[in-house]
Residue frames as qw, qx, qy, qz and C-alpha x, y, z in Angstrom:
[[0.567, -0.138, 0.801, 0.135, 71.26, 73.00, -63.49],
 [0.299, 0.408, -0.483, -0.715, 71.28, 72.61, -67.26],
 [0.742, 0.180, 0.582, -0.280, 69.82, 69.25, -68.20],
 [0.381, -0.031, 0.767, 0.516, 69.80, 67.38, -71.42],
 [0.254, -0.022, -0.476, -0.842, 67.69, 67.75, -74.47],
 [0.380, 0.241, 0.717, -0.532, 64.00, 67.41, -73.83],
 [0.306, 0.455, 0.779, 0.306, 61.10, 66.48, -76.09],
 [0.089, 0.392, 0.014, -0.916, 59.81, 69.45, -78.05],
 [0.626, 0.547, 0.439, -0.340, 56.82, 69.95, -80.34],
 [0.494, -0.012, 0.629, 0.600, 57.73, 68.96, -83.90],
 [0.273, 0.718, 0.585, 0.259, 54.92, 71.01, -85.44],
 [0.150, -0.914, -0.072, 0.371, 56.32, 74.36, -84.28],
 [0.674, 0.519, 0.124, 0.511, 58.14, 76.27, -87.03],
 [0.368, -0.815, 0.002, 0.448, 60.86, 78.77, -86.16],
 [0.519, 0.845, -0.116, 0.055, 62.67, 81.11, -88.57],
 [0.123, -0.785, 0.602, -0.078, 65.86, 80.55, -86.60],
 [0.482, 0.306, -0.817, -0.085, 65.68, 76.79, -87.07],
 [0.818, -0.401, -0.294, -0.289, 64.04, 75.65, -83.86],
 [0.693, -0.655, 0.294, -0.062, 65.56, 73.83, -80.96],
 [0.664, -0.424, 0.545, 0.286, 69.20, 72.70, -81.08],
 [0.740, 0.662, 0.118, 0.016, 69.71, 73.55, -84.72],
 [0.343, -0.638, 0.511, 0.463, 73.12, 73.31, -86.29],
 [0.784, 0.587, 0.022, -0.202, 72.80, 73.17, -90.08],
 [0.861, -0.103, 0.295, 0.400, 75.55, 71.16, -91.71],
 [0.550, 0.419, 0.256, 0.676, 76.33, 73.87, -94.28],
 [0.189, -0.928, -0.259, 0.187, 76.14, 76.97, -92.07],
 [0.449, -0.533, 0.274, 0.663, 79.73, 77.99, -92.88],
 [0.312, 0.162, 0.615, 0.706, 79.23, 77.97, -96.63],
 [0.007, -0.795, -0.572, -0.199, 75.85, 79.72, -96.29],
 [0.326, -0.847, -0.103, 0.406, 77.44, 82.42, -94.15],
 [0.416, -0.311, 0.436, 0.735, 80.33, 82.87, -96.59],
 [0.224, 0.458, 0.675, 0.534, 77.87, 83.12, -99.49],
 [0.128, -0.891, -0.436, 0.002, 75.76, 85.74, -97.67],
 [0.389, -0.719, 0.106, 0.565, 78.85, 87.78, -96.76],
 [0.406, -0.041, 0.568, 0.715, 80.08, 87.61, -100.36],
 [0.113, 0.663, 0.623, 0.400, 76.75, 88.76, -101.79],
 [0.258, -0.903, -0.268, 0.214, 76.51, 91.56, -99.20],
 [0.443, -0.527, 0.269, 0.673, 80.06, 92.72, -99.95],
 [0.339, 0.247, 0.623, 0.660, 79.31, 92.75, -103.68],
 [0.025, -0.824, -0.525, -0.214, 76.20, 94.89, -103.18],
 [0.365, -0.844, -0.071, 0.386, 78.02, 97.30, -100.86],
 [0.474, -0.271, 0.420, 0.725, 80.95, 97.61, -103.31],
 [0.239, 0.485, 0.617, 0.572, 78.60, 98.37, -106.20],
 [0.166, -0.908, -0.384, -0.032, 76.71, 100.98, -104.18],
 [0.478, -0.678, 0.101, 0.550, 79.99, 102.54, -102.99],
 [0.435, 0.004, 0.516, 0.738, 81.34, 102.73, -106.56],
 [0.096, 0.692, 0.574, 0.426, 78.14, 104.29, -107.87],
 [0.313, -0.899, -0.254, 0.171, 78.07, 106.79, -105.01],
 [0.507, -0.511, 0.228, 0.656, 81.73, 107.78, -105.46],
 [0.362, 0.201, 0.563, 0.716, 81.27, 108.31, -109.20],
 [0.047, -0.674, -0.536, -0.507, 78.11, 110.41, -108.83],
 [0.394, -0.649, -0.401, 0.512, 78.80, 112.39, -105.65],
 [0.251, 0.566, 0.182, 0.764, 78.33, 116.08, -106.19],
 [0.313, -0.560, -0.458, 0.616, 78.58, 118.82, -103.59],
 [0.196, 0.827, 0.380, 0.366, 76.87, 122.12, -104.27],
 [0.158, -0.948, 0.180, -0.211, 78.94, 124.05, -101.77],
 [0.470, 0.501, -0.630, 0.362, 82.54, 123.80, -100.65],
 [0.753, -0.450, -0.461, 0.137, 82.99, 121.72, -97.46],
 [0.261, -0.931, 0.151, -0.207, 84.10, 123.74, -94.43],
 [0.387, -0.636, 0.667, 0.006, 86.76, 121.17, -93.60],
 [0.206, 0.310, -0.893, -0.255, 88.17, 117.87, -94.69],
 [0.825, -0.010, 0.255, -0.505, 85.62, 115.07, -95.16],
 [0.603, -0.228, 0.752, 0.134, 86.40, 111.37, -95.73],
 [0.723, 0.533, 0.439, -0.001, 84.73, 111.22, -99.13],
 [0.213, 0.896, -0.305, -0.241, 87.45, 113.49, -100.50],
 [0.424, -0.416, 0.776, 0.211, 89.63, 110.37, -100.66],
 [0.421, 0.147, 0.863, 0.238, 87.44, 108.51, -103.14],
 [0.400, 0.758, 0.415, -0.305, 85.05, 111.02, -104.74],
 [0.607, 0.387, 0.377, 0.583, 85.82, 111.87, -108.37],
 [0.019, 0.955, 0.200, 0.217, 84.82, 115.48, -107.72],
 [0.436, -0.857, 0.240, 0.132, 87.77, 115.99, -105.39],
 [0.763, -0.137, 0.449, 0.445, 90.27, 113.86, -107.32],
 [0.510, 0.584, 0.386, 0.499, 89.72, 115.90, -110.46],
 [0.346, -0.159, -0.145, 0.913, 90.28, 119.13, -108.56],
 [0.050, -0.627, -0.520, -0.578, 86.90, 120.66, -109.33],
 [0.449, -0.845, -0.280, -0.079, 86.42, 121.88, -105.77],
 [0.549, -0.747, 0.203, 0.317, 89.95, 122.12, -104.41],
 [0.774, 0.489, 0.136, 0.378, 91.73, 122.75, -107.69],
 [0.526, -0.200, 0.011, 0.826, 94.83, 124.86, -108.14],
 [0.130, 0.910, 0.315, -0.237, 94.08, 128.52, -108.34]]
């Protein structure tokens, strides 16, 4: 049996917001956090793709061959 809301200690602090929390701006906060995270991931991805360097030829196809400058320029799999 679930019951209603009950009295709870007001002096207890919780990082998740405590009992029955529903911040009024949770949607905008979530969108902001997702946007910042996506920006950081995109910057890291771009830096990684521009600076990726393999010291030996891959034995097979690897996904980074799609975006890595090393493979686009034909340095590893260039025309012979």
